[in-house]
C-alpha positions, 0 to 999 in steps of 0.5 A: 556518511555513515548512514549512506554506507548503510543505504548503499550496502542495502542497495548491493544486497537488493540487486544481487538477490535480484541477479541471483533470482533471475537465473531461476525464472524460467516460466511466465508463472515464475516471473508474474506469480513466483510459481505460487509458491509464497509462505505466510511469512513472504506473503505477510511481508509482501502485504505490508511492505507494498502498502507501506512506503515512503507515504507512511514513513514520510508524508503521513509521518509529516501529517502526523508532526504537524498536528494529527497523530490520533487522527490518523490512527483513528483512519488506520483503525478502519483502513487495517480492516481491509486486509480481512475483509479483502482475504475473505470476500475478494482475495481467496477467490481471485486465488481460485481463478489462477489468473496471472494478474488481477486484470486478467481475472476481471477479464475471464469473470466477465469473458470480456476483453473490454473489461480486462482492458480497462481494469489494465488501463486504470492500474497503469494509471493509478499506479504509474501516480503511486509509483511516482510518489514513492519514487520521490519520497525515496530520492528526497530520503537519499539527497537529504542523507547523502548529500547528492542532489535530488536528480542523482538520488532519484537516478539511483533510486531508479536504477535499483529497484529497476534492475532487481525487479526487471531481472527477477519479476515477483521471484525477486520482489518476494524475497526482498520485500519480506527482507524489507518487512523485517528492516522497517519494523524492526527500525519502528519498534527499536526507535520507539523507546530512544525517541521516547527517552531523548524526548523526557521519558516515560511518560513525560514524553507524552505528557509533554506531546500532550501539552505542547503550547506550539501545537495544542490539542495535539494528542487529541481525537481531532488533532491540533487546534489554533492558527496551525490547524487546517483540517476544519471543525473537530467534527470535519477531521473526524469524518475525514479519517472515517472517509479515508479510513474506509476508503483504504480499507477497500484499497487494501481489499481490492488493489491490484498492489495488494489482492495481487499477493494472494496470487502468489500464495501456496495456498488458500490457507496461506493466504487467509493467515497472511491477511490476518498477521498483516492486520495485526502488523500494520496496527502495531507499526503505526501505533508505535511510529506515530506516538514516536512521531508526537513526541518529536514535536517536543524536541524540535517543533521547526522540521521543514520539510515535515515529511523529513521528521522521521529522517531527523529523528534518526540522525539526531535521537537515536545511536548511530546504529539504530539510525543506520536501521531506520534510514535503511528501513525507510529507503527499504519501504520506498524500495519495496512499493516501487518494485511491487508497482513497477511489476505490476505496471510491467505485468499489465502492459505486457499480459493485459494489453499488449497480448490482448490487443494483438489477439495472440498468445505468446510462448514464455520466452517471449512473454518474459522478454517482452515483460522485461523491455516493458519494465524498463520503458515504463521505469524510464518514463516513471524516472521522467516524471519524477525529475518533471513533477514537484515532489508532493509524497502524501497526497499523490499517494492518497489520490491514486489509491482512492482511484482504485476504491472507487473503480474497482471496489464495487466491480470487485466484490460483485464479481464474486457474490452477484448473480445478476452483473454483466460485463456491460455493468462491470465495464462502466463501473470501472470507468465512471468510478474512475472518472468520478475521482477525477473529476472530483480532484479537478474541481478540487484544483480549480478551487470549488470547495467540496464538503468533507463528506463529498470527498472525490472518491465518495463521487467516484464510488456513487458513480461507480455503483450507478454504472454498475447497477444501470449498466447490468440492466443490458446484455445476458450473463453467459454460461462460460461466465455462470461456470467461472463463478461458480469455480471460484466460489467452490473451495478447493481442498489441499492434500493435508487439507486437515492439517492445514485446517488445524493451523488456520484455526489458531488465527482468529486466536491470534487476531483476538489476542493481538487486539487485546495486546494492542489496546493494552500498549494503547492504554498504557503508552497513550491514554494513561499518560494523557489523563495524567496531561488532563 
């Protein structure tokens, strides 16, 4: 009961914030990109909060519990680089375009409504799938904690995130995401010593996990061995982690729910600093979370479904007050992603599809009204899909994310740096990449076994690159396209540029120092206990 009260209190807080901030939303720019006034802390909070969700705290936690914590950490080493790559090679140029959506950026860059429409449609389809997975994860959590049915829990989840997102748009998402970022970060870090202590103390808990007979080789780089291993040979597991890590790096760099956060930054320096802090934050959270999960296996080895492992720990391995923070933190991770996804879908439907298909410019007030109506309809559709589709939190989320790595990755980077890409190449690159991933996943559904190095996303990326190259052989690049590209390649100078640059120059040192600290923590909490076990 006390866990349910904690969740309800957080729900009320988020909705109240949405109601209060809705009164301050007067223009479409405030509704779509929060008036471009995001601070370093807020943009960092949005980047991390919109990335971490029930896919992370439930789906991936379950995967880790089943026997693959280190494999997942290897994946994260690669995917966290997406923040640095993204902000330096796409995000800051996207911000310079002054677009309200990422699809609008693509349309303006290639002076093509077709490219903008293709980007918007893939945004809607891909993020809808991801939103369904995250919503279902939150509903499972709420159902488990409160005892209400899954259907009722799904309705409550929908009502909470839809209400504050529809009311306040990006402004509400930004404030709530920052609060949620602190909440689930706190839950992860504080829970670690309690879980380790409950599992036998340090370093015994890690030693026991490494020598756990029910999960042999649990803390090895390739994950468990024996009859319960399902990731193939060790080399196949490693290749899978590297491929998915690189894919997720691209997702973080260019996906709409990540790159669009830079559109809200106060200036380019804020965007760069946020990318650095998000990198450090993601690696630290994953390290502490999955070392905690590995030690839980020695306390209880039969949690089912495995997605509930962190929830079980919150209710059985830590003090009640901390359990409330953990449960509320997982729910916050779910809600933050749901809110970001719904806001992006509503924005794309209204601004990139309705406004463009009718070839008319809406007034700010009409745009706000239609945006809210679009979000209401979209959220109801998501609710219905969630009721109909059985939950599959991690794998639906992974599928949805890889769509963007394939369909947007080549076009996004080429749009900034290539002077040879045409609108025809961009259009077919987006379409081919999207269809390539869908084709690969469809073959898997029909029982076709694809080699690990021929993951559906690899098919999509290859087709996307081919379409980009061949399609760019057709059509001419207009003066407007060249001017737009030249404009985003010109670095803007702030009024207080010297002061801003002085602060920004500290961030490489912060990144290096944080990297050294994480290496030391990894040695102390993983490598040293592992040598004792061996």
